[in-house]
N, CA, C and O of each residue as an XYZ file, in Angstrom:
888
protein
N     121.299     99.143    106.264
C     120.671     98.084    105.472
C     121.756     97.338    104.701
O     122.621     97.949    104.074
N     121.694     96.009    104.759
C     122.644     95.247    103.966
C     122.203     93.797    103.835
O     121.306     93.331    104.538
N     122.857     93.102    102.916
C     122.678     91.665    102.812
C     123.531     90.998    103.872
O     124.635     91.449    104.176
N     123.003     89.915    104.431
C     123.853     89.121    105.312
C     124.023     87.699    104.782
O     124.867     86.946    105.268
N     123.209     87.334    103.771
C     123.394     86.026    103.150
C     122.783     86.029    101.754
O     121.706     86.585    101.536
N     123.485     85.398    100.808
C     122.956     85.144     99.468
C     122.797     83.635     99.355
O     123.737     82.882     99.612
N     121.594     83.194     98.967
C     121.266     81.770     99.020
C     120.721     81.297     97.671
O     119.851     81.943     97.087
N     121.227     80.193     97.191
C     120.767     79.652     95.915
C     120.607     78.145     96.023
O     121.114     77.515     96.952
N     119.898     77.581     95.065
C     119.735     76.130     95.012
C     118.946     75.741     93.785
O     118.042     76.465     93.369
N     119.275     74.615     93.206
C     118.556     74.102     92.041
C     117.463     73.139     92.505
O     117.558     72.571     93.592
N     116.430     72.954     91.689
C     115.342     72.048     92.069
C     115.851     70.635     92.366
O     116.803     70.151     91.754
N     115.183     69.996     93.323
C     115.504     68.615     93.666
C     114.221     67.825     93.858
O     113.163     68.402     94.114
N     114.311     66.513     93.736
C     113.169     65.629     93.956
C     113.099     65.271     95.438
O     114.083     64.839     96.038
N     111.896     65.463     96.020
C     111.729     65.246     97.457
C     110.445     64.443     97.697
O     109.409     64.767     97.117
N     110.492     63.398     98.543
C     109.260     62.656     98.870
C     108.377     63.475     99.797
O     108.859     64.119    100.729
N     107.074     63.442     99.527
C     106.119     64.191    100.351
C     104.745     63.578    100.195
O     104.237     63.459     99.080
N     104.132     63.182    101.324
C     102.777     62.600    101.324
C     102.630     61.480    100.297
O     101.682     61.462     99.512
N     103.564     60.563    100.314
C     103.535     59.368     99.459
C     103.736     59.656     97.977
O     103.489     58.788     97.139
N     104.179     60.857     97.646
C     104.521     61.168     96.261
C     105.894     61.839     96.248
O     106.444     62.182     97.295
N     106.429     62.017     95.055
C     107.694     62.720     94.903
C     107.439     64.005     94.128
O     106.824     63.980     93.062
N     107.909     65.121     94.659
C     107.717     66.399     93.993
C     109.071     67.053     93.738
O     110.066     66.747     94.394
N     109.077     67.942     92.786
C     110.274     68.713     92.479
C     110.122     70.105     93.084
O     109.095     70.755     92.888
N     111.124     70.565     93.809
C     111.041     71.867     94.455
C     112.400     72.553     94.474
O     113.443     71.907     94.576
N     112.363     73.864     94.375
C     113.576     74.664     94.463
C     113.660     75.435     95.770
O     114.442     76.380     95.875
N     112.870     75.053     96.771
C     112.819     75.826     98.008
C     114.067     75.637     98.866
O     114.330     76.444     99.759
N     114.826     74.595     98.609
C     116.027     74.349     99.418
C     117.177     75.227     98.923
O     117.790     74.944     97.893
N     117.456     76.281     99.661
C     118.528     77.213     99.311
C     119.636     77.140    100.359
O     119.378     76.926    101.544
N     120.870     77.320     99.899
C     122.006     77.331    100.813
C     122.844     78.586    100.580
O     122.984     79.044     99.446
N     123.407     79.145    101.667
C     124.270     80.319    101.519
C     125.491     80.024    100.648
O     126.055     78.931    100.687
N     125.881     81.023     99.864
C     127.075     80.897     99.030
C     128.014     82.059     99.351
O     127.583     83.130     99.777
N     129.291     81.822     99.138
C     130.324     82.814     99.429
C     130.795     83.452     98.136
O     130.900     82.785     97.106
N     131.079     84.747     98.193
C     131.614     85.442     97.028
C     130.527     86.104     96.200
O     129.349     86.080     96.557
N     130.944     86.694     95.091
C     130.010     87.390     94.213
C     129.100     86.408     93.486
O     129.535     85.348     93.036
N     127.823     86.784     93.381
C     126.834     85.995     92.651
C     126.228     86.888     91.576
O     125.779     87.997     91.866
N     126.215     86.407     90.336
C     125.674     87.180     89.222
C     124.154     87.228     89.312
O     123.501     86.211     89.550
N     123.606     88.413     89.121
C     122.160     88.634     89.133
C     121.697     88.879     87.698
O     122.128     89.835     87.053
N     120.816     88.006     87.205
C     120.242     88.177     85.874
C     118.806     88.639     85.965
O     118.264     88.809     87.057
N     118.196     88.841     84.820
C     116.816     89.327     84.796
C     115.816     88.315     85.350
O     114.733     88.697     85.794
N     116.169     87.023     85.330
C     115.219     86.001     85.746
C     115.590     85.322     87.058
O     114.722     84.755     87.722
N     116.851     85.368     87.441
C     117.253     84.726     88.693
C     118.715     85.017     88.995
O     119.394     85.730     88.256
N     119.182     84.446     90.100
C     120.583     84.520     90.463
C     121.311     83.313     89.885
O     120.714     82.249     89.721
N     122.577     83.469     89.580
C     123.363     82.355     89.070
C     123.372     81.220     90.085
O     123.603     81.440     91.274
N     123.118     80.002     89.605
C     123.094     78.844     90.495
C     121.765     78.587     91.146
O     121.633     77.674     91.961
N     120.768     79.390     90.795
C     119.450     79.244     91.404
C     118.438     78.820     90.348
O     118.585     79.143     89.169
N     117.407     78.094     90.781
C     116.374     77.669     89.847
C     115.073     77.385     90.559
O     115.045     77.212     91.777
N     113.990     77.338     89.793
C     112.655     77.048     90.323
C     112.098     75.833     89.594
O     112.362     75.631     88.408
N     111.327     75.029     90.314
C     110.798     73.800     89.733
C     109.556     74.049     88.883
O     109.446     73.527     87.773
N     108.635     74.833     89.394
C     107.360     75.079     88.706
C     107.324     76.532     88.252
O     106.992     77.426     89.031
N     107.665     76.759     86.996
C     107.765     78.132     86.497
C     106.406     78.781     86.242
O     106.346     79.956     85.881
N     105.318     78.035     86.424
C     103.995     78.646     86.271
C     103.647     79.504     87.490
O     102.832     80.420     87.388
N     104.252     79.217     88.625
C     103.945     79.980     89.846
C     105.181     80.550     90.529
O     105.063     81.392     91.419
N     106.358     80.103     90.124
C     107.597     80.592     90.724
C     108.513     81.132     89.639
O     108.435     80.718     88.482
N     109.378     82.056     90.019
C     110.335     82.597     89.077
C     109.702     83.554     88.082
O     108.569     83.995     88.271
N     110.432     83.873     87.027
C     109.967     84.844     86.047
C     110.450     86.235     86.404
O     110.997     86.443     87.487
N     110.253     87.193     85.504
C     110.800     88.540     85.729
C     110.256     89.255     86.954
O     110.963     90.076     87.538
N     109.011     88.969     87.368
C     108.449     89.632     88.550
C     108.844     88.946     89.856
O     108.603     89.474     90.942
N     109.454     87.764     89.739
C     109.905     87.015     90.916
C     111.336     86.539     90.700
O     111.665     85.381     90.956
N     112.172     87.442     90.230
C     113.551     87.068     89.912
C     114.347     86.724     91.165
O     115.241     85.878     91.119
N     114.030     87.372     92.282
C     114.720     87.105     93.545
C     113.741     87.299     94.691
O     112.887     88.186     94.659
N     113.882     86.457     95.699
C     113.034     86.536     96.881
C     113.875     86.984     98.068
O     114.915     86.394     98.362
N     113.416     88.032     98.748
C     114.131     88.580     99.904
C     113.346     88.301    101.182
O     112.117     88.369    101.200
N     114.080     87.988    102.249
C     113.430     87.746    103.540
C     114.244     88.414    104.640
O     115.459     88.229    104.712
N     113.577     89.197    105.505
C     114.289     89.899    106.566
C     114.880     88.950    107.612
O     114.183     88.085    108.142
N     116.152     89.122    107.897
C     116.802     88.318    108.940
C     116.151     88.551    110.297
O     116.184     87.675    111.161
N     115.556     89.734    110.487
C     114.928     90.055    111.768
C     113.806     89.074    112.131
O     113.492     88.908    113.309
N     113.203     88.424    111.134
C     112.098     87.507    111.413
C     112.558     86.156    111.952
O     111.768     85.418    112.541
N     113.811     85.837    111.756
C     114.269     84.509    112.164
C     114.133     84.297    113.667
O     113.860     83.182    114.111
N     114.322     85.356    114.455
C     114.155     85.229    115.900
C     112.730     84.835    116.268
O     112.517     83.990    117.137
N     111.757     85.452    115.602
C     110.350     85.115    115.844
C     110.092     83.644    115.544
O     109.469     82.945    116.344
N     110.569     83.170    114.393
C     110.288     81.791    113.999
C     111.084     80.790    114.840
O     110.625     79.669    115.055
N     112.252     81.172    115.311
C     113.001     80.276    116.197
C     112.286     80.103    117.529
O     112.351     79.037    118.142
N     111.597     81.164    117.978
C     110.777     81.039    119.188
C     109.564     80.151    118.932
O     109.151     79.389    119.806
N     108.995     80.251    117.729
C     107.830     79.447    117.369
C     108.193     77.968    117.201
O     107.434     77.079    117.586
N     109.370     77.729    116.616
C     109.797     76.359    116.310
C     111.221     76.132    116.812
O     112.147     76.020    116.009
N     111.405     76.062    118.128
C     112.759     75.968    118.691
C     113.498     74.692    118.294
O     114.724     74.627    118.388
N     112.758     73.684    117.852
C     113.386     72.415    117.491
C     113.966     72.420    116.071
O     114.639     71.469    115.672
N     113.708     73.480    115.317
C     114.096     73.496    113.906
C     115.400     74.267    113.691
O     115.628     75.299    114.321
N     116.253     73.759    112.797
C     117.532     74.431    112.507
C     117.344     75.525    111.463
O     117.649     75.321    110.288
N     116.853     76.666    111.880
C     116.501     77.722    110.931
C     117.740     78.534    110.534
O     118.030     79.587    111.102
N     118.447     78.011    109.554
C     119.621     78.695    109.024
C     119.210     79.606    107.878
O     118.132     79.441    107.306
N     120.068     80.572    107.537
C     119.757     81.500    106.439
C     119.375     80.728    105.180
O     120.016     79.740    104.822
N     118.325     81.193    104.520
C     117.819     80.541    103.319
C     116.744     79.519    103.587
O     116.220     78.921    102.647
N     116.396     79.297    104.847
C     115.450     78.234    105.184
C     114.063     78.494    104.619
O     113.318     77.553    104.346
N     113.711     79.762    104.440
C     112.393     80.094    103.889
C     112.406     80.098    102.362
O     111.411     80.452    101.729
N     113.515     79.710    101.783
C     113.628     79.687    100.329
C     114.053     81.010     99.749
O     113.973     81.223     98.539
N     114.515     81.922    100.630
C     114.890     83.243    100.123
C     116.270     83.227     99.477
O     117.169     82.497     99.895
N     116.406     84.047     98.453
C     117.708     84.257     97.814
C     118.543     85.275     98.573
O     119.767     85.165     98.648
N     117.858     86.276     99.139
C     118.542     87.383     99.784
C     118.030     87.527    101.207
O     116.875     87.894    101.420
N     118.885     87.239    102.185
C     118.544     87.465    103.578
C     119.051     88.855    103.933
O     120.245     89.130    103.821
N     118.146     89.730    104.360
C     118.459     91.145    104.500
C     118.334     91.627    105.944
O     117.702     90.979    106.778
N     118.941     92.762    106.217
C     118.667     93.489    107.454
C     118.243     94.903    107.076
O     118.754     95.484    106.119
N     117.296     95.450    107.845
C     116.856     96.824    107.624
C     115.722     96.997    106.638
O     115.335     98.127    106.339
N     115.180     95.897    106.125
C     114.054     95.981    105.184
C     112.891     95.182    105.744
O     112.843     93.961    105.594
N     111.946     95.870    106.395
C     110.778     95.209    106.965
C     109.558     95.486    106.093
O     109.460     96.539    105.462
N     108.626     94.529    106.062
C     107.480     94.616    105.160
C     106.613     95.849    105.383
O     106.016     96.360    104.436
N     106.536     96.330    106.605
C     105.704     97.502    106.868
C     106.346     98.799    106.369
O     105.668     99.817    106.234
N     107.647     98.760    106.096
C     108.357     99.965    105.652
C     108.820     99.889    104.204
O     109.318    100.873    103.659
N     108.659     98.738    103.584
C     109.040     98.562    102.181
C     107.788     98.665    101.323
O     106.785     98.004    101.594
N     107.849     99.500    100.285
C     106.690     99.719     99.425
C     106.835     98.981     98.096
O     107.937     98.817     97.572
N     105.706     98.546     97.572
C     105.708     98.007     96.218
C     106.161     99.119     95.267
O     105.651    100.238     95.319
N     107.113     98.801     94.411
C     107.653     99.803     93.494
C     108.920    100.477     93.973
O     109.571    101.182     93.203
N     109.290    100.274     95.247
C     110.564    100.802     95.736
C     111.718    100.138     94.998
O     111.649     98.962     94.642
N     112.771    100.902     94.776
C     113.961    100.365     94.127
C     115.153    100.449     95.076
O     115.345    101.445     95.774
N     115.946     99.379     95.084
C     117.123     99.306     95.937
C     118.323     98.847     95.121
O     118.219     97.951     94.283
N     119.453     99.472     95.377
C     120.704     98.995     94.796
C     121.363     98.081     95.810
O     121.611     98.474     96.950
N     121.644     96.863     95.388
C     122.296     95.876     96.239
C     123.512     95.372     95.477
O     123.380     94.780     94.406
N     124.686     95.605     96.027
C     125.885     95.328     95.247
C     125.897     96.233     94.030
O     125.738     97.447     94.151
N     126.085     95.646     92.858
C     126.056     96.433     91.621
C     124.745     96.255     90.857
O     124.604     96.774     89.750
N     123.781     95.526     91.437
C     122.483     95.300     90.795
C     121.418     96.201     91.415
O     121.543     96.629     92.562
N     120.370     96.482     90.639
C     119.243     97.276     91.128
C     117.975     96.445     91.049
O     117.674     95.837     90.022
N     117.238     96.430     92.151
C     116.046     95.602     92.287
C     114.816     96.469     92.537
O     114.910     97.527     93.159
N     113.652     96.009     92.043
C     112.373     96.671     92.280
C     111.448     95.728     93.029
O     111.281     94.575     92.630
N     110.846     96.204     94.108
C     109.901     95.389     94.885
C     108.611     95.225     94.086
O     108.043     96.208     93.611
N     108.146     93.972     93.937
C     106.967     93.724     93.114
C     105.754     93.189     93.877
O     104.622     93.527     93.531
N     105.961     92.366     94.903
C     104.827     91.693     95.547
C     105.270     90.954     96.798
O     106.451     90.646     96.957
N     104.313     90.665     97.694
C     104.625     89.795     98.833
C     104.775     88.354     98.354
O     104.428     88.017     97.222
N     105.293     87.525     99.233
C     105.329     86.088     98.963
C     104.071     85.447     99.561
O     103.786     85.627    100.746
N     103.331     84.712     98.757
C     102.220     83.913     99.255
C     102.715     82.484     99.423
O     103.208     81.897     98.459
N     102.602     81.908    100.608
C     103.153     80.572    100.834
C     102.340     79.497    100.137
O     101.118     79.604    100.033
N     103.017     78.456     99.658
C     102.341     77.320     99.048
C     102.736     76.058     99.812
O     103.451     76.135    100.811
N     102.278     74.912     99.352
C     102.499     73.665    100.079
C     103.980     73.308    100.180
O     104.361     72.479    101.007
N     104.818     73.926     99.347
C     106.241     73.591     99.418
C     106.902     74.178    100.662
O     107.931     73.675    101.116
N     106.316     75.236    101.213
C     106.800     75.724    102.501
C     106.449     74.719    103.592
O     107.231     74.500    104.517
N     105.261     74.104    103.479
C     104.868     73.051    104.430
C     105.811     71.859    104.315
O     106.165     71.243    105.320
N     106.213     71.538    103.097
C     107.183     70.471    102.885
C     108.503     70.802    103.572
O     109.087     69.953    104.246
N     108.967     72.023    103.401
C     110.249     72.431    103.979
C     110.225     72.348    105.505
O     111.202     71.930    106.126
N     109.106     72.747    106.099
C     108.988     72.762    107.554
C     108.476     71.441    108.121
O     108.572     71.199    109.324
N     107.936     70.594    107.259
C     107.399     69.329    107.740
C     106.131     69.484    108.546
O     105.838     68.659    109.411
N     105.365     70.548    108.270
C     104.119     70.776    108.999
C     103.191     71.647    108.160
O     103.603     72.670    107.613
N     101.920     71.219    108.069
C     100.956     71.925    107.225
C     100.540     73.270    107.790
O     100.153     74.156    107.028
N     100.610     73.451    109.120
C     100.102     74.690    109.702
C     100.986     75.894    109.423
O     100.573     77.025    109.681
N     102.193     75.686    108.904
C     103.087     76.812    108.645
C     102.515     77.752    107.594
O     102.796     78.951    107.623
N     101.725     77.236    106.675
C     101.191     78.083    105.605
C     100.275     79.160    106.191
O     100.421     80.342    105.883
N      99.345     78.748    107.025
C      98.421     79.701    107.645
C      99.157     80.623    108.605
O      98.891     81.825    108.641
N     100.067     80.074    109.373
C     100.796     80.876    110.354
C     101.723     81.884    109.679
O     101.867     83.013    110.147
N     102.337     81.480    108.599
C     103.237     82.365    107.860
C     102.479     83.573    107.325
O     102.926     84.709    107.483
N     101.336     83.332    106.696
C     100.556     84.422    106.120
C      99.987     85.320    107.210
O     100.010     86.545    107.082
N      99.479     84.722    108.276
C      98.897     85.507    109.368
C      99.937     86.369    110.074
O      99.598     87.413    110.631
N     101.181     85.952    110.058
C     102.241     86.693    110.744
C     102.595     87.999    110.054
O     103.204     88.876    110.666
N     102.224     88.139    108.798
C     102.601     89.279    107.950
C     104.121     89.318    107.721
O     104.641     90.312    107.216
N     104.814     88.272    108.079
C     106.262     88.176    107.843
C     106.478     87.407    106.540
O     107.006     86.295    106.538
N     106.065     88.013    105.450
C     106.008     87.317    104.159
C     107.288     87.406    103.351
O     107.521     86.581    102.468
N     108.123     88.396    103.640
C     109.187     88.705    102.698
C     108.575     89.279    101.432
O     107.376     89.552    101.390
N     109.386     89.465    100.405
C     108.866     90.070     99.172
C     109.757     89.710     97.993
O     110.931     89.374     98.142
N     109.149     89.796     96.820
C     109.866     89.488     95.581
C     110.395     90.757     94.936
O     109.835     91.844     95.072
N     111.504     90.565     94.224
C     112.112     91.619     93.425
C     112.064     91.258     91.949
O     112.192     90.090     91.583
N     111.880     92.267     91.105
C     112.307     92.171     89.712
C     113.686     92.815     89.643
O     114.092     93.527     90.561
N     114.400     92.564     88.556
C     115.756     93.097     88.405
C     115.730     94.228     87.390
O     115.521     94.004     86.197
N     115.944     95.444     87.875
C     115.960     96.615     86.993
C     117.295     96.738     86.268
O     117.348     97.102     85.094
N     118.371     96.428     86.989
C     119.709     96.451     86.393
C     120.474     95.230     86.885
O     120.593     95.002     88.089
N     120.991     94.452     85.944
C     121.760     93.268     86.300
C     123.093     93.664     86.942
O     123.575     94.781     86.758
N     123.672     92.743     87.689
C     124.946     93.024     88.336
C     125.373     91.853     89.189
O     125.095     90.702     88.854
N     126.048     92.138     90.294
C     126.514     91.108     91.209
C     126.179     91.495     92.647
O     126.152     92.675     92.996
N     125.925     90.484     93.471
C     125.701     90.703     94.903
C     126.571     89.720     95.675
O     127.014     88.703     95.140
N     126.803     90.043     96.935
C     127.497     89.126     97.840
C     126.933     89.308     99.235
O     126.167     90.239     99.484
N     127.308     88.430    100.138
C     126.731     88.451    101.482
C     127.115     89.679    102.294
O     126.581     89.892    103.382
N     128.030     90.487    101.779
C     128.411     91.712    102.489
C     127.929     92.969    101.777
O     128.305     94.077    102.159
N     127.102     92.811    100.747
C     126.683     93.969     99.950
C     125.799     94.916    100.749
O     124.867     94.464    101.415
N     126.067     96.218    100.699
C     125.153     97.185    101.311
C     123.898     97.314    100.462
O     123.899     96.997     99.272
N     122.833     97.782    101.088
C     121.571     98.031    100.395
C     121.301     99.523    100.430
O     121.259    100.125    101.503
N     121.120    100.120     99.266
C     120.883    101.554     99.173
C     119.520    101.819     98.540
O     119.119    101.127     97.604
N     118.819    102.815     99.049
C     117.543    103.213     98.464
C     117.807    104.030     97.195
O     118.515    105.037     97.228
N     117.231    103.582     96.088
C     117.357    104.298     94.820
C     116.129    105.156     94.559
O     116.231    106.277     94.062
N     114.950    104.603     94.907
C     113.680    105.289     94.594
C     112.600    104.770     95.532
O     112.503    103.567     95.774
N     111.795    105.678     96.056
C     110.628    105.312     96.843
C     109.383    105.535     95.993
O     109.181    106.623     95.452
N     108.548    104.504     95.875
C     107.349    104.656     95.054
C     106.422    105.702     95.669
O     106.174    105.670     96.875
N     105.904    106.631     94.856
C     105.088    107.725     95.400
C     103.748    107.278     95.978
O     103.159    108.005     96.779
N     103.253    106.106     95.595
C     101.968    105.648     96.123
C     102.066    105.176     97.568
O     101.068    105.154     98.287
N     103.265    104.798     97.991
C     103.528    104.419     99.390
C     102.586    103.317     99.894
O     101.998    103.429    100.969
N     102.458    102.268     99.106
C     101.682    101.102     99.519
C     102.670    100.032     99.961
O     103.450     99.531     99.151
N     102.638     99.684    101.236
C     103.636     98.762    101.775
C     103.306     97.310    101.413
O     102.206     96.990    100.963
N     104.281     96.467    101.623
C     104.070     95.033    101.424
C     102.976     94.534    102.360
O     102.150     93.715    101.958
N     102.958     95.010    103.593
C     101.917     94.613    104.546
C     100.544     95.101    104.097
O      99.548     94.406    104.297
N     100.478     96.289    103.494
C      99.200     96.779    102.966
C      98.628     95.796    101.945
O      97.429     95.519    101.942
N      99.492     95.277    101.086
C      99.034     94.336    100.062
C      98.542     93.041    100.703
O      97.519     92.493    100.291
N      99.258     92.556    101.701
C      98.820     91.336    102.399
C      97.458     91.566    103.056
O      96.574     90.712    102.978
N      97.295     92.711    103.696
C      96.011     92.997    104.348
C      94.869     93.097    103.343
O      93.759     92.639    103.615
N      95.135     93.693    102.187
C      94.117     93.739    101.136
C      93.764     92.326    100.681
O      92.593     92.009    100.472
N      94.773     91.489    100.530
C      94.545     90.109    100.094
C      93.720     89.329    101.117
O      92.858     88.528    100.756
N      93.999     89.575    102.400
C      93.305     88.839    103.455
C      91.932     89.416    103.793
O      91.200     88.853    104.606
N      91.586     90.550    103.159
C      90.273     91.135    103.404
C      90.169     91.910    104.689
O      89.072     92.100    105.213
N      91.296     92.364    105.209
C      91.268     93.156    106.431
C      90.671     94.531    106.153
O      90.802     95.041    105.040
N      90.019     95.143    107.142
C      89.468     96.489    106.941
C      90.564     97.457    106.525
O      91.591     97.571    107.194
N      90.337     98.159    105.405
C      91.334     99.067    104.865
C      90.641    100.292    104.283
O      89.481    100.231    103.876
N      91.350    101.376    104.251
C      90.886    102.569    103.552
C      90.827    102.245    102.060
O      91.792    101.723    101.503
N      89.706    102.549    101.410
C      89.581    102.281     99.976
C      90.696    102.941     99.170
O      91.049    102.471     98.088
N      91.240    104.017     99.694
C      92.294    104.727     98.980
C      93.547    103.874     98.829
O      94.302    104.053     97.873
N      93.780    102.947     99.758
C      94.961    102.090     99.658
C      94.846    101.187     98.443
O      95.816    101.007     97.707
N      93.667    100.617     98.230
C      93.456     99.791     97.045
C      93.607    100.630     95.784
O      94.235    100.192     94.820
N      93.049    101.807     95.783
C      93.155    102.673     94.604
C      94.610    102.988     94.290
O      95.009    102.991     93.126
N      95.399    103.252     95.316
C      96.816    103.533     95.103
C      97.550    102.294     94.612
O      98.411    102.376     93.736
N      97.202    101.150     95.182
C      97.857     99.902     94.769
C      97.630     99.614     93.293
O      98.534     99.151     92.599
N      96.437     99.885     92.823
C      96.111     99.601     91.423
C      96.841    100.529     90.449
O      96.870    100.271     89.245
N      97.426    101.603     90.969
C      98.172    102.531     90.113
C      99.665    102.205     90.031
O     100.395    102.833     89.264
N     100.113    101.239     90.807
C     101.555    100.957     90.868
C     101.976    100.094     89.681
O     101.489     98.976     89.516
N     102.858    100.605     88.879
C     103.318     99.865     87.702
C     104.003     98.558     88.073
O     103.870     97.565     87.357
N     104.733     98.547     89.181
C     105.514     97.363     89.556
C     104.648     96.206     90.053
O     105.087     95.057     90.017
N     103.427     96.486     90.515
C     102.557     95.422     91.009
C     102.020     94.628     89.811
O     101.375     95.212     88.941
N     102.268     93.320     89.743
C     101.843     92.528     88.586
C     100.334     92.571     88.354
O      99.546     92.764     89.279
N      99.963     92.388     87.102
C      98.556     92.492     86.699
C      97.681     91.473     87.425
O      96.551     91.794     87.792
N      98.182     90.243     87.643
C      97.349     89.247     88.315
C      97.038     89.646     89.752
O      95.962     89.342     90.267
N      97.985     90.329     90.402
C      97.726     90.839     91.734
C      96.662     91.938     91.695
O      95.763     91.961     92.536
N      96.762     92.834     90.736
C      95.782     93.915     90.639
C      94.376     93.366     90.413
O      93.416     93.830     91.028
N      94.261     92.384     89.536
C      92.947     91.798     89.266
C      92.391     91.117     90.508
O      91.205     91.237     90.813
N      93.258     90.398     91.226
C      92.818     89.689     92.435
C      92.389     90.666     93.524
O      91.343     90.486     94.147
N      93.195     91.701     93.752
C      92.862     92.662     94.804
C      91.607     93.450     94.458
O      90.797     93.751     95.335
N      91.447     93.786     93.180
C      90.249     94.512     92.758
C      89.010     93.654     92.970
O      87.987     94.147     93.445
N      89.096     92.366     92.620
C      87.961     91.459     92.805
C      87.624     91.295     94.285
O      86.453     91.280     94.664
N      88.653     91.174     95.114
C      88.419     91.029     96.549
C      87.825     92.302     97.136
O      86.986     92.242     98.034
N      88.259     93.458     96.631
C      87.698     94.719     97.088
C      86.221     94.833     96.757
O      85.429     95.286     97.583
N      85.846     94.423     95.549
C      84.436     94.452     95.156
C      83.609     93.490     95.998
O      82.480     93.798     96.379
N      84.180     92.324     96.284
C      83.469     91.342     97.099
C      83.249     91.866     98.515
O      82.188     91.655     99.103
N      84.254     92.549     99.060
C      84.099     93.110    100.412
C      82.999     94.156    100.439
O      82.194     94.189    101.370
N      82.957     95.015     99.419
C      81.914     96.044     99.368
C      80.535     95.410     99.243
O      79.572     95.845     99.874
N      80.463     94.376     98.417
C      79.180     93.697     98.226
C      78.702     93.077     99.534
O      77.531     93.198     99.895
N      79.615     92.412    100.242
C      79.253     91.771    101.504
C      78.870     92.799    102.576
O      77.978     92.563    103.391
N      79.555     93.930    102.556
C      79.257     94.957    103.580
C      77.902     95.610    103.355
O      77.313     96.151    104.290
N      77.397     95.565    102.113
C      76.111     96.189    101.794
C      74.942     95.219    101.925
O      73.784     95.616    101.799
N      75.248     93.939    102.179
C      74.176     92.977    102.336
C      73.387     93.255    103.605
O      73.954     93.588    104.645
N      72.085     93.116    103.505
C      71.237     93.284    104.686
C      70.978     91.915    105.311
O      70.750     90.940    104.595
N      71.013     91.838    106.636
C      70.750     90.553    107.295
C      69.315     90.107    107.041
O      68.401     90.924    106.927
N      69.140     88.786    106.957
C      67.773     88.252    106.742
C      66.914     88.481    107.978
O      65.742     88.106    107.993
């Protein structure tokens, strides 16, 4: 497991659908050590802090293994590292094997997995197509966000070491499936709600969706 690219970028103004929006999704690889703070990487920024950034989304990681899939889907697109807006392009960390609450040491910094990435319209802006949002979520190739447990430095050659595996063993894909309403063992939701690293808004949303699924399953047909 290791980093193969560290990507940063500051918000920029971009025309989209006859308006101009500010977005930080455009990231470019950088060379050398990059300082990792509690809220972001040095040289990186987010445009809308109500939905992006903050301590639970200090860094976004995306598996390099997924790029082959997306290059097959969109062969005309120049999918270079950082194209999905990720800060950390990784190898060896797949969503089905990474658990919420897992901790990893990358370079001299320590990161905690907090949540999957839910795509918004800015991913559609980056790709120039609205269907990417639905396709991205359906693919389960979401990547995931980190909080920063210990500040430090990372670089594109930094190894990734496992520091701690969360005992609840709820994967990033498990959370996506709960969000999408896929059939799941109720125990997975119960375990997810016990994870300290999973943000409160996610817990409330998943709990509400779980109750709605139970209610719908108990409805009798007219």
